BAFI-3210 file (N, C-alpha, C; in Angstrom, 3 decimals, decimal comma, padded with zeros to 6 digits):
// residues 314
n [1|2|3|4|5|6|7|8|9|10|11|12|13|14|15|16|17|18|19|20|21|22|23|24|25|26|27|28|29|30|31|32|33|34|35|36|37|38|39|40|41|42|43|44|45|46|47|48|49|50|51|52|53|54|55|56|57|58|59|60|61|62|63|64|65|66|67|68|69|70|71|72|73|74|75|76|77|78|79|80|81|82|83|84|85|86|87|88|89|90|91|92|93|94|95|96|97|98|99|100|101|102|103|104|105|106|107|108|109|110|111|112|113|114|115|116|117|118|119|120|121|122|123|124|125|126|127|128|129|130|131|132|133|134|135|136|137|138|139|140|141|142|143|144|145|146|147|148|149|150|151|152|153|154|155|156|157|158|159|160|161|162|163|164|165|166|167|168|169|170|171|172|173|174|175|176|177|178|179|180|181|182|183|184|185|186|187|188|189|190|191|192|193|194|195|196|197|198|199|200|201|202|203|204|205|206|207|208|209|210|211|212|213|214|215|216|217|218|219|220|221|222|223|224|225|226|227|228|229|230|231|232|233|234|235|236|237|238|239|240|241|242|243|244|245|246|247|248|249|250|251|252|253|254|255|256|257|258|259|260|261|262|263|264|265|266|267|268|269|270|271|272|273|274|275|276|277|278|279|280|281|282|283|284|285|286|287|288|289|290|291|292|293|294|295|296|297|298|299|300|301|302|303|304|305|306|307|308|309|310|311|312|313|314]
n.u [090,482|087,370|084,873|081,513|078,686|076,590|077,500|078,554|081,537|084,472|086,318|086,515|088,501|089,881|091,163|093,033|091,702|091,917|094,449|097,985|099,398|097,968|098,462|100,345|098,762|096,876|098,485|099,318|096,833|096,076|098,047|097,460|094,852|095,392|096,974|095,169|093,343|095,017|095,266|092,902|090,594|087,575|087,394|086,783|087,594|087,687|088,014|088,308|087,300|086,235|084,325|080,967|079,561|077,225|077,698|079,930|078,753|077,158|078,837|079,856|081,081|082,471|084,391|086,377|089,281|091,109|093,347|094,872|096,892|097,967|096,554|093,637|092,897|094,394|094,593|092,360|089,776|088,600|088,374|086,538|084,255|083,933|083,319|080,830|079,422|079,279|081,047|083,113|086,647|090,095|092,909|093,942|091,805|089,737|090,766|093,345|094,410|094,485|096,251|098,641|099,113|099,677|102,660|103,902|102,276|102,507|105,225|105,252|103,877|105,706|107,886|107,021|107,339|109,969|111,298|113,699|113,410|113,677|114,075|111,378|110,048|107,284|106,511|106,419|104,997|105,267|107,722|110,839|113,227|115,171|114,273|115,889|119,246|121,086|122,084|118,638|115,421|112,538|109,149|105,787|103,291|101,311|101,595|102,774|105,337|107,483|106,443|106,545|108,867|111,930|115,440|117,588|120,630|122,038|121,759|120,667|119,376|117,434|115,993|114,827|113,260|111,643|110,070|108,610|107,295|105,762|104,092|102,649|100,847|100,045|100,056|103,325|106,534|109,694|112,743|115,830|118,286|119,322|122,124|122,800|121,933|119,077|116,454|113,821|110,953|108,659|105,375|103,240|100,140|100,678|103,191|106,708|108,348|111,145|113,893|114,607|117,153|117,452|118,951|119,363|120,388|120,849|121,199|119,020|115,964|113,611|110,477|110,850|112,937|111,624|109,480|109,820|112,359|114,895|117,191|117,574|118,856|117,993|118,418|117,777|117,327|119,654|123,140|123,658|124,752|125,058|121,954|120,641|118,943|116,770|115,983|115,082|112,985|111,327|110,714|109,297|107,062|105,952|105,282|103,414|101,445|100,777|099,703|097,592|097,651|098,507|097,857|098,730|101,546|104,225|107,277|109,573|113,020|115,977|119,238|121,843|125,413|126,258|124,761|122,136|118,709|116,611|113,307|111,487|108,872|105,551|103,630|100,353|099,107|101,090|102,950|102,113|103,320|105,548|107,918|107,714|108,061|106,992|105,749|108,169|109,616|107,887|108,036|110,651|110,288|109,043|106,502|104,576|103,171|100,340|099,481|100,087|098,315|095,884|095,838|095,665|093,196|091,578|091,845|090,240|088,169|084,841|083,169|083,269|084,060|086,217|085,521|084,593|086,827|088,614|087,363|087,629|090,439|090,985]
n.v [077,262|076,041|077,562|078,136|077,813|079,448|081,144|084,380|085,646|086,316|088,140|090,091|089,993|092,132|092,341|093,280|095,636|098,646|099,657|100,130|098,388|096,047|093,206|092,803|093,496|091,413|089,222|090,021|090,080|087,373|086,326|087,633|086,663|083,923|084,046|085,084|082,995|081,063|082,149|081,492|082,787|083,120|083,649|085,515|085,924|088,467|089,492|092,605|095,290|098,123|098,577|099,490|101,466|100,116|097,507|096,877|097,002|094,761|092,581|089,776|089,790|090,604|092,574|094,581|093,982|095,743|095,043|096,673|098,390|101,530|104,414|104,285|102,099|102,472|105,131|106,690|106,768|104,103|103,939|106,005|104,804|102,584|103,911|105,084|102,749|101,925|100,166|098,603|098,891|098,023|100,135|103,363|106,250|108,120|110,866|110,760|108,712|109,903|112,006|110,687|109,301|111,323|112,461|114,956|116,431|114,868|115,150|117,824|117,789|116,259|117,997|119,941|118,573|118,427|116,514|115,541|116,726|116,774|119,482|120,041|119,919|120,547|118,515|119,623|119,345|121,297|122,371|121,591|121,784|120,785|121,648|121,413|120,788|118,145|114,964|113,788|112,634|111,568|111,111|109,779|111,709|110,397|107,425|104,053|101,578|102,224|102,693|104,223|105,655|107,423|107,590|110,137|110,804|112,041|114,451|113,159|110,988|112,465|113,568|111,281|110,354|112,562|112,545|110,107|110,529|112,798|111,706|109,907|111,474|112,288|113,678|114,578|114,651|116,231|115,629|115,965|113,426|111,174|109,631|106,721|104,764|102,796|102,883|101,447|101,995|100,486|101,004|099,995|099,941|102,334|101,924|101,762|099,500|097,181|098,525|098,162|097,644|098,083|096,420|096,483|094,451|095,570|098,221|099,996|100,081|098,959|098,080|095,451|094,534|094,554|092,712|090,736|089,596|087,753|088,776|090,875|092,088|092,069|093,707|093,322|095,421|097,184|098,095|101,251|104,647|105,692|106,306|106,916|104,957|105,027|107,656|107,638|105,790|107,217|109,471|108,243|107,165|109,532|110,897|109,129|109,299|112,048|112,220|110,514|107,772|105,846|103,274|101,465|101,630|102,257|103,785|105,266|105,944|107,641|107,282|109,434|110,001|111,637|110,915|111,760|111,114|111,134|111,768|109,563|108,466|107,742|104,893|103,680|101,230|098,944|096,359|092,839|090,570|087,725|089,034|091,250|094,109|095,077|092,732|091,305|092,928|092,857|090,176|090,071|091,411|089,549|088,900|086,932|086,348|085,460|086,464|089,174|089,959|089,313|091,061|093,487|093,184|093,156|095,759|097,242|099,984|101,284|102,632|106,127|106,897|108,566|110,687|113,288|114,496|114,369|116,024|118,483|118,710|118,683]
n.w [113,975|113,125|111,106|111,715|109,546|110,176|112,065|113,109|111,976|113,973|112,928|110,014|107,293|104,995|101,720|098,756|096,639|094,529|094,090|093,208|094,764|095,039|094,797|096,810|098,977|098,914|099,582|102,142|103,442|103,381|105,069|107,486|107,981|108,326|110,621|112,495|112,642|113,702|116,181|117,275|116,471|114,706|111,251|108,340|104,948|102,507|099,209|097,810|095,604|094,840|097,106|098,015|100,746|101,563|100,659|102,224|104,738|104,650|104,739|106,640|110,013|113,159|113,710|111,480|109,625|107,706|105,337|103,402|101,031|099,895|098,100|098,002|099,732|102,044|102,422|103,172|101,597|101,730|104,495|104,946|103,862|105,503|107,844|107,154|106,799|109,375|110,651|113,053|112,974|112,292|112,541|111,140|111,385|108,981|108,552|109,691|108,126|105,589|106,075|106,715|104,336|102,569|101,724|101,837|103,585|105,933|106,428|107,108|109,551|110,992|111,076|112,876|115,193|115,613|114,161|111,773|108,526|104,981|102,578|100,306|097,025|094,913|092,154|088,836|085,714|083,905|084,065|083,173|084,435|087,138|090,414|092,621|093,829|092,249|093,694|093,450|094,629|093,023|093,606|093,930|095,646|097,028|097,312|097,963|098,762|097,123|094,619|091,503|092,100|091,639|091,594|090,996|089,790|087,842|085,115|082,945|084,190|085,536|083,401|082,232|084,401|084,751|082,387|082,671|085,097|084,547|082,588|084,109|085,462|088,136|091,455|092,427|094,062|094,810|096,347|098,212|097,645|100,068|101,173|103,032|105,934|105,904|108,137|109,936|111,970|113,918|115,294|117,753|119,086|120,393|121,477|120,870|118,618|118,272|116,366|112,844|110,524|107,069|104,450|101,333|098,595|096,109|096,597|096,512|098,131|096,630|094,971|093,969|095,618|098,023|097,779|095,808|095,574|097,380|098,464|100,162|103,185|106,629|109,618|112,843|115,644|115,163|115,618|116,948|117,571|121,051|122,560|120,183|119,116|120,915|120,468|117,803|117,994|119,757|118,201|116,113|117,468|118,449|116,085|114,945|116,892|116,758|114,206|114,470|114,379|116,188|116,926|115,015|113,035|110,716|110,593|108,503|108,136|106,942|107,782|107,965|107,290|109,336|111,444|111,617|111,668|108,982|108,081|106,019|105,387|106,695|107,370|107,624|107,408|107,368|105,594|105,809|104,876|104,226|104,007|105,509|107,735|110,223|111,435|111,729|113,506|115,690|116,363|117,267|119,595|121,081|120,265|118,509|115,215|115,324|117,880|117,563|115,462|116,648|118,831|117,484|116,207|118,456|119,173|117,568|116,875|117,275|114,386|113,880|116,436|116,701|115,173|115,827|117,021|114,896|113,008|114,217|114,283|111,600]
ca.u [089,115|086,425|083,837|080,161|078,018|075,631|078,157|079,190|082,978|085,058|087,047|086,427|089,770|089,729|092,381|092,812|091,601|092,267|095,729|099,126|099,905|096,920|098,990|100,934|097,640|096,291|099,410|099,231|095,536|096,125|098,876|096,713|093,762|095,965|097,423|093,982|092,812|095,951|095,002|091,618|089,499|086,924|087,833|086,297|088,393|086,997|088,795|087,463|087,795|085,759|083,019|080,144|079,263|076,204|078,347|080,755|077,851|076,548|079,836|079,814|082,274|082,263|085,284|086,989|090,734|091,368|094,779|095,070|098,001|097,812|095,690|092,243|092,718|095,117|094,688|091,159|088,487|088,009|088,005|085,278|083,160|083,725|082,614|079,433|078,824|079,156|081,790|084,352|087,742|091,476|093,723|093,731|090,545|089,911|091,648|094,705|094,848|094,829|097,416|099,826|099,344|100,230|104,021|104,222|101,552|103,072|106,514|104,960|103,588|106,962|108,738|106,561|107,759|111,425|111,862|114,428|112,795|114,396|113,269|110,584|109,463|106,261|106,866|105,590|105,247|105,503|109,088|111,754|114,443|115,062|114,330|116,836|120,513|121,207|121,067|117,316|114,445|111,189|108,214|104,414|102,941|100,390|101,776|103,688|106,143|108,367|105,788|106,782|110,006|113,140|116,623|118,209|121,975|122,559|120,722|119,998|118,440|116,307|115,186|114,014|112,273|110,706|109,122|107,709|106,456|104,785|103,125|101,787|099,799|099,591|100,915|104,629|107,386|111,131|113,477|117,230|118,646|120,182|122,839|122,950|121,340|117,620|116,000|112,368|110,510|107,253|104,646|102,113|099,293|101,334|104,532|107,656|108,913|112,576|114,230|115,166|117,907|117,204|120,170|119,078|121,592|121,055|121,386|117,741|114,906|112,482|109,386|111,391|113,696|110,690|108,487|110,049|113,660|115,242|118,572|117,633|119,174|117,316|119,147|116,924|118,064|120,993|123,991|123,630|125,381|124,268|120,790|119,993|117,812|115,646|115,533|114,303|111,728|110,511|110,212|108,298|105,841|105,375|104,661|102,200|100,447|100,344|098,866|096,399|097,805|099,388|097,539|099,589|102,257|105,645|107,882|110,841|114,031|117,303|120,241|122,996|126,729|126,434|123,926|120,822|117,662|115,718|112,044|111,082|107,408|104,849|102,620|099,364|098,816|102,292|102,771|102,080|103,795|106,696|109,043|107,296|108,924|106,337|105,746|109,539|109,964|107,058|108,603|111,847|109,815|108,385|105,095|104,446|102,144|098,962|099,164|100,114|097,076|094,765|095,838|095,160|091,754|090,933|091,935|089,335|087,232|083,625|083,198|082,752|084,500|087,178|085,116|084,511|088,184|089,232|086,782|088,241|091,838|091,062]
ca.v [077,072|075,966|078,587|077,665|078,498|080,417|081,981|085,607|085,533|087,325|089,157|090,144|090,473|092,646|092,479|093,614|097,056|099,062|100,359|099,449|097,389|095,052|091,858|092,807|093,483|090,068|088,377|090,454|089,669|085,924|086,090|088,094|085,725|082,686|084,329|085,212|081,644|080,408|082,725|080,992|083,671|082,790|084,687|085,466|086,729|089,026|090,277|093,715|096,260|099,424|098,271|100,581|101,305|099,085|096,208|096,663|096,754|093,430|091,523|089,308|089,909|091,543|093,703|094,524|094,180|096,063|094,923|097,224|099,334|102,440|105,582|103,962|101,201|102,916|106,584|107,426|106,434|102,899|104,270|106,745|103,874|101,799|104,798|105,178|101,434|101,702|098,979|098,719|098,425|098,200|101,087|104,799|106,843|108,747|112,037|110,291|107,941|110,848|112,772|109,829|108,949|112,504|112,555|116,349|116,810|114,175|115,779|119,085|117,441|115,814|119,159|120,617|117,751|118,433|115,428|116,083|116,509|117,445|120,396|119,332|120,727|119,877|118,242|120,318|118,907|122,491|122,849|120,471|122,041|120,306|122,786|121,143|120,240|116,695|113,979|113,956|111,554|111,938|110,056|110,252|112,207|109,471|106,019|103,343|100,501|102,848|102,774|105,496|106,362|107,490|108,247|110,854|111,258|112,824|115,145|112,154|110,311|113,355|113,696|110,068|110,343|113,642|112,105|109,074|111,110|113,657|110,850|109,262|112,457|112,243|114,581|114,022|115,531|116,105|115,908|115,540|112,039|111,046|108,361|106,306|103,508|102,893|102,361|101,508|101,934|100,140|101,468|099,093|100,357|103,444|101,569|101,492|098,168|097,234|099,049|097,252|098,251|097,421|096,431|095,883|094,054|096,448|099,600|100,700|099,219|099,202|097,098|094,100|094,182|094,349|091,653|089,738|088,951|087,319|089,154|091,998|091,699|092,844|093,621|093,750|096,124|097,463|098,895|102,683|105,419|105,741|107,180|107,141|104,025|105,567|108,894|107,282|105,198|108,286|110,277|107,466|107,105|110,875|111,207|108,318|109,874|113,350|112,001|109,791|106,392|105,203|101,855|100,700|102,459|102,011|105,062|104,974|107,001|107,440|107,751|109,878|109,749|112,438|110,367|112,392|110,318|111,946|111,079|109,221|108,424|106,953|103,992|103,332|099,802|098,338|095,025|091,659|089,415|087,079|089,961|092,525|094,588|095,150|091,402|090,946|093,671|092,348|088,879|090,356|091,865|088,428|088,861|086,215|086,873|085,297|087,397|090,512|090,230|089,256|092,314|094,551|092,981|093,561|097,216|097,889|100,921|101,515|103,750|107,385|107,221|109,657|111,628|114,681|114,996|114,550|117,184|119,666|118,800|118,902]
ca.w [114,453|112,020|111,170|111,466|108,447|110,703|113,064|112,651|112,247|114,844|112,158|108,557|106,756|103,641|100,931|097,359|096,347|093,164|094,067|092,606|095,710|095,237|095,024|098,149|099,908|098,970|100,346|103,539|103,989|103,625|106,248|108,662|108,231|108,877|111,988|113,346|112,872|114,627|117,496|117,747|116,078|113,444|110,320|106,959|104,033|101,349|098,260|097,402|094,626|095,321|097,692|098,533|102,174|101,755|100,502|103,419|105,871|104,534|104,906|108,035|110,843|114,272|113,448|110,155|109,568|106,302|105,076|102,072|100,933|098,782|098,341|098,330|100,861|103,235|102,441|103,557|100,990|102,320|105,876|104,847|103,595|106,722|108,780|106,733|107,039|110,819|111,024|113,835|112,129|112,721|111,802|111,221|110,940|107,664|108,502|109,957|106,967|104,516|106,479|106,609|102,936|101,900|102,250|102,126|104,799|107,099|106,722|107,798|110,940|111,604|111,324|114,097|116,331|115,670|113,365|110,626|107,215|103,905|101,779|099,313|095,957|094,129|090,767|087,849|084,345|083,087|084,294|083,006|085,205|088,518|091,331|093,701|093,330|092,161|093,342|094,042|094,508|092,589|093,976|094,093|096,972|097,694|096,950|098,843|098,180|096,120|093,315|090,844|092,692|090,829|092,129|089,871|090,132|086,722|084,350|082,119|085,092|085,811|082,188|082,104|085,479|084,473|081,376|083,193|086,145|083,879|081,910|085,109|085,734|089,523|092,239|092,766|094,847|094,610|097,574|098,107|097,922|101,247|101,260|104,424|106,389|106,022|109,430|110,079|113,363|114,064|116,477|117,997|120,204|121,073|121,973|119,780|118,452|117,948|115,057|111,846|109,435|105,795|103,647|100,024|097,867|094,972|097,028|096,632|098,665|095,740|095,025|093,796|096,818|099,129|097,645|094,770|095,722|098,732|098,733|101,093|104,560|107,663|110,878|113,954|116,696|114,645|116,510|116,675|118,647|122,287|122,614|118,895|118,996|121,685|119,829|116,616|118,462|120,316|117,093|115,394|118,278|118,519|114,802|114,827|117,809|116,253|113,030|114,887|113,935|117,155|117,110|114,118|112,058|110,477|110,226|107,839|108,220|106,364|108,731|107,185|107,873|110,544|112,506|111,648|111,028|108,167|107,832|104,664|105,333|107,699|106,809|108,648|107,294|106,785|105,074|106,684|104,124|104,862|103,938|106,101|108,804|111,525|112,059|112,098|114,712|116,783|116,764|118,064|120,903|121,739|119,866|117,253|114,305|115,799|118,962|116,993|114,737|117,597|119,588|116,610|116,050|119,715|119,319|116,614|117,498|116,485|113,454|114,414|117,793|116,646|114,150|116,313|117,211|113,590|112,359|114,827|113,881|110,172]
c.u [088,175|085,314|082,492|079,544|077,083|076,269|078,712|080,672|083,436|085,635|086,781|087,716|089,555|091,097|092,029|092,827|092,086|093,686|096,845|099,664|098,885|097,481|099,660|099,831|097,042|097,179|099,363|097,941|095,504|096,924|098,160|095,594|094,277|096,397|096,240|093,372|093,709|095,763|093,649|090,430|088,892|087,093|087,235|087,174|087,534|088,003|087,882|088,127|087,446|084,389|082,278|079,969|078,221|076,803|079,229|079,884|077,299|077,543|079,891|081,150|082,040|083,148|085,927|088,483|091,065|092,865|095,038|096,162|097,765|096,748|094,250|092,144|093,331|095,021|093,410|089,854|087,828|087,568|086,714|084,102|082,879|083,000|081,131|078,709|078,650|079,918|082,955|085,516|089,097|092,110|093,278|092,332|090,789|090,882|093,096|095,259|095,265|096,116|098,688|100,143|099,967|101,618|104,412|103,541|102,154|104,453|106,318|104,652|104,876|107,850|108,325|106,983|109,279|112,077|112,532|113,719|113,580|113,492|112,580|110,034|108,382|106,759|105,897|105,967|105,499|106,944|110,050|113,060|114,249|115,210|115,311|118,136|120,474|122,225|119,740|116,522|113,133|110,264|106,807|104,173|102,129|100,494|102,708|104,504|107,044|107,764|106,044|107,954|111,221|114,243|117,378|119,564|122,568|121,405|119,958|118,995|117,192|115,406|114,287|112,910|111,209|109,643|108,130|106,774|105,391|103,703|102,174|100,656|099,188|100,516|102,207|105,464|108,845|111,812|114,915|117,389|119,620|120,825|122,999|122,293|119,829|117,173|114,482|111,982|109,015|106,672|103,409|101,378|100,017|102,748|105,462|108,129|110,417|112,808|114,750|115,936|117,716|118,458|119,912|120,354|121,894|121,216|120,104|116,682|113,631|111,471|109,923|112,156|112,772|109,915|108,865|111,361|113,900|116,669|118,697|117,907|118,465|118,036|118,264|117,790|119,491|121,820|124,008|124,340|124,477|123,134|120,036|118,813|116,582|115,100|114,667|112,966|110,786|109,913|109,112|106,977|105,156|104,682|103,377|101,088|099,900|099,427|097,570|096,437|098,644|099,017|098,423|100,234|103,660|106,227|109,289|111,751|115,244|118,312|121,507|124,304|126,998|125,572|122,578|119,800|116,665|114,459|111,864|109,568|106,878|103,768|101,651|098,845|100,006|102,030|102,769|102,483|105,000|107,971|108,839|107,970|108,248|106,201|107,136|109,947|109,165|107,596|109,842|111,491|109,058|106,931|105,009|103,225|100,706|098,591|099,158|098,787|095,865|094,689|095,285|093,660|091,007|090,931|090,955|088,312|085,984|083,790|082,619|083,278|085,491|086,734|085,118|085,891|088,855|088,680|087,363|089,658|091,988|090,919]
c.v [077,077|076,980|077,973|078,455|079,577|081,381|083,235|085,519|086,628|088,479|088,978|090,765|090,883|092,753|092,837|095,097|097,390|099,613|099,506|098,325|096,270|093,671|091,745|092,747|092,087|089,116|088,735|089,964|088,172|085,619|086,505|087,108|084,422|082,891|084,439|083,847|080,887|080,919|082,295|081,851|083,198|083,967|084,447|086,391|087,199|089,790|091,352|094,516|097,654|099,227|099,527|100,409|100,220|097,691|095,892|096,339|095,339|092,297|091,084|089,438|090,922|092,774|093,488|094,805|094,462|096,084|095,370|098,279|100,233|103,491|105,257|103,183|101,663|104,411|107,350|107,007|105,170|103,178|105,096|105,786|102,966|102,625|104,876|103,867|101,126|100,503|099,306|098,170|098,773|099,313|102,521|105,185|107,650|109,920|111,624|109,521|108,864|111,611|111,954|109,501|110,101|112,777|113,992|116,794|116,145|114,717|117,110|118,836|117,059|117,001|119,890|119,865|117,741|117,273|116,041|115,720|117,308|118,485|119,631|120,314|119,908|119,691|118,972|119,857|120,079|122,988|121,676|120,648|121,581|121,476|122,613|120,609|118,710|116,204|114,221|112,665|112,174|110,795|110,631|110,729|111,177|108,066|105,396|102,335|100,977|102,823|104,168|106,293|106,278|108,179|108,843|111,401|112,164|113,537|114,164|111,354|111,165|113,485|112,484|110,045|111,405|113,185|111,091|109,633|112,009|112,820|110,172|110,168|112,279|113,146|113,885|115,090|115,238|116,465|115,438|114,048|112,009|109,664|107,992|104,973|103,695|102,156|102,491|101,261|101,632|100,712|100,599|099,525|101,391|103,171|101,280|100,048|098,280|097,777|097,938|098,073|097,411|097,559|095,747|095,590|095,012|097,899|100,378|099,717|099,482|098,066|095,670|093,648|093,877|093,039|090,512|088,991|088,579|087,713|090,396|091,472|092,639|092,622|094,198|094,333|096,432|098,278|100,354|103,422|105,515|106,759|107,328|106,197|104,591|106,839|108,589|106,676|106,267|109,155|109,540|107,431|108,465|111,246|110,406|108,883|111,195|113,207|111,295|108,331|105,585|103,746|100,977|101,653|101,908|103,303|104,783|106,195|106,622|108,086|108,133|109,654|110,527|111,944|111,024|111,487|111,236|111,155|110,798|109,244|107,650|106,153|103,584|101,907|099,152|096,902|093,942|090,409|088,796|087,923|091,183|092,813|094,653|093,764|090,952|091,642|093,169|091,013|089,083|090,836|090,769|088,248|088,172|086,706|086,639|086,281|088,827|090,847|090,196|090,527|093,464|094,415|093,427|095,076|097,956|098,745|101,060|102,707|104,981|107,769|108,362|110,785|113,060|115,271|115,277|115,780|118,467|119,842|119,069|120,372]
c.w [113,258|112,212|110,842|110,333|108,943|111,694|112,420|112,964|113,212|114,036|110,665|108,039|105,302|102,971|099,506|097,132|094,954|093,014|093,473|093,484|095,979|095,564|096,388|099,199|100,040|099,769|101,824|104,175|104,279|104,888|107,525|108,997|108,844|110,322|112,936|113,643|113,851|116,047|118,048|117,388|114,762|112,492|108,942|106,114|102,865|100,492|097,691|096,283|095,132|095,945|098,141|100,032|102,437|101,621|101,706|104,627|105,851|104,752|106,369|108,745|111,946|114,147|112,088|110,294|108,101|106,002|103,636|102,119|099,724|099,038|098,684|099,637|102,154|103,457|102,680|102,912|101,550|103,755|105,911|104,715|104,788|107,782|108,431|106,995|108,516|111,321|111,952|113,005|112,728|111,891|111,934|110,768|109,658|107,628|108,728|108,761|105,828|104,842|106,327|105,151|102,156|102,478|102,593|103,418|106,031|107,447|107,447|109,269|111,655|111,952|112,589|115,353|116,499|114,945|112,134|109,330|106,180|103,245|100,653|098,293|095,269|092,700|089,850|086,456|083,410|083,177|084,242|083,772|086,646|089,489|092,479|093,111|093,280|093,195|094,082|093,898|094,032|092,974|094,091|095,519|097,738|097,094|097,969|098,050|097,052|094,718|092,732|091,379|091,772|091,629|090,946|090,302|089,045|086,022|083,460|082,955|085,290|084,581|081,996|083,157|085,259|083,477|081,908|084,261|085,545|083,205|082,886|085,567|087,130|090,329|092,642|093,453|094,535|095,921|097,416|098,376|099,092|101,229|102,727|104,688|106,530|107,284|109,493|111,526|113,394|115,348|116,602|119,253|121,067|121,526|120,806|119,800|118,192|116,538|114,147|110,822|108,184|104,934|102,313|099,251|096,731|095,322|097,216|097,091|097,867|095,839|094,922|095,026|097,984|098,999|096,703|094,919|097,184|099,103|099,610|102,498|105,533|108,981|111,981|115,062|116,250|115,625|116,050|117,805|119,871|122,193|121,311|118,675|119,690|121,048|118,607|117,018|119,010|119,214|116,335|116,161|118,355|117,219|114,612|115,704|117,274|115,050|113,393|114,502|114,896|117,433|116,224|113,123|111,871|109,941|109,714|107,869|107,371|107,294|107,966|107,944|109,138|111,699|112,640|110,969|110,308|107,863|106,343|104,534|106,519|106,993|107,910|108,528|106,609|106,370|106,142|105,906|104,839|104,761|104,834|107,433|110,161|112,163|112,504|113,397|115,908|117,296|117,625|119,458|121,649|121,360|118,511|116,471|114,814|116,906|118,462|116,322|115,660|118,423|118,756|116,403|117,297|119,890|118,419|117,342|116,647|115,554|114,124|115,769|117,816|115,709|114,646|116,481|115,887|112,887|112,918|114,332|112,397|109,830]
res [x|x|x|x|x|x|x|x|x|x|x|x|x|x|x|x|x|x|x|x|x|x|x|x|x|x|x|x|x|x|x|x|x|x|x|x|x|x|x|x|x|x|x|x|x|x|x|x|x|x|x|x|x|x|x|x|x|x|x|x|x|x|x|x|x|x|x|x|x|x|x|x|x|x|x|x|x|x|x|x|x|x|x|x|x|x|x|x|x|x|x|x|x|x|x|x|x|x|x|x|x|x|x|x|x|x|x|x|x|x|x|x|x|x|x|x|x|x|x|x|x|x|x|x|x|x|x|x|x|x|x|x|x|x|x|x|x|x|x|x|x|x|x|x|x|x|x|x|x|x|x|x|x|x|x|x|x|x|x|x|x|x|x|x|x|x|x|x|x|x|x|x|x|x|x|x|x|x|x|x|x|x|x|x|x|x|x|x|x|x|x|x|x|x|x|x|x|x|x|x|x|x|x|x|x|x|x|x|x|x|x|x|x|x|x|x|x|x|x|x|x|x|x|x|x|x|x|x|x|x|x|x|x|x|x|x|x|x|x|x|x|x|x|x|x|x|x|x|x|x|x|x|x|x|x|x|x|x|x|x|x|x|x|x|x|x|x|x|x|x|x|x|x|x|x|x|x|x|x|x|x|x|x|x|x|x|x|x|x|x|x|x|x|x|x|x|x|x|x|x|x|x|x|x|x|x|x|x|x|x|x|x|x|x]
***
């Protein structure tokens, strides 16, 4: 649908941001904008860095679809600014966004729901001794797309990861490495989507496997023991609801050899690129990308509608 020069667009799609996942965000935003147009919605795209509330307030669009990944765009600061600007927007509110972005905090919430979580230690640059038995994973507390993630199987691995993590100077965490099948569970408007098993050719589903290569296999509705699919979907939906992100989330698990799904993380604005998992799962449920994005745009809530509840829960 062509957009009139004087017409207020139905949706303002934001992409970019200052985070490490900027290029992924730009690709996701382009895909979302194209899908919204295919759904018949007038759409304006804006590439942002660190917009002020006043700048966000001045951008045309009835609702905002912020397709950003990372601590600023997905983890609360952008949501704060959208709230101040008074813009209706898609996705988690500020408190929920911060809670989901913080992997330690979200694991604490998951534990109260009975979701399996591994023991976690805070990374300290003052202590070169690994506080957990090898093998372990070191990763930032507030990043996505495996940015800054290291799998350490040996002391030499740990020494290298220790040096790079200390040099990055950002909060990091250490947890046991779990060998198994990586399973992701999407949640859309409170309802679970079909599960997807991720099978990276190189063994680790890192940034390159996610966005740069085409050798990762994805198995929709993977065969699992009786009842396990439903259990994982239920856990994902419950965690998204408890955090306050049940309109859109992707919850990642590692399924070990004993059949226990261990929580990896929850994402409140998962990717929308041609490699991305939520659109793939939605398609398997009969929801093509235009309808998926249109439904999300229609779900946008006015800024401040959840503020009182969040302040109480915070």
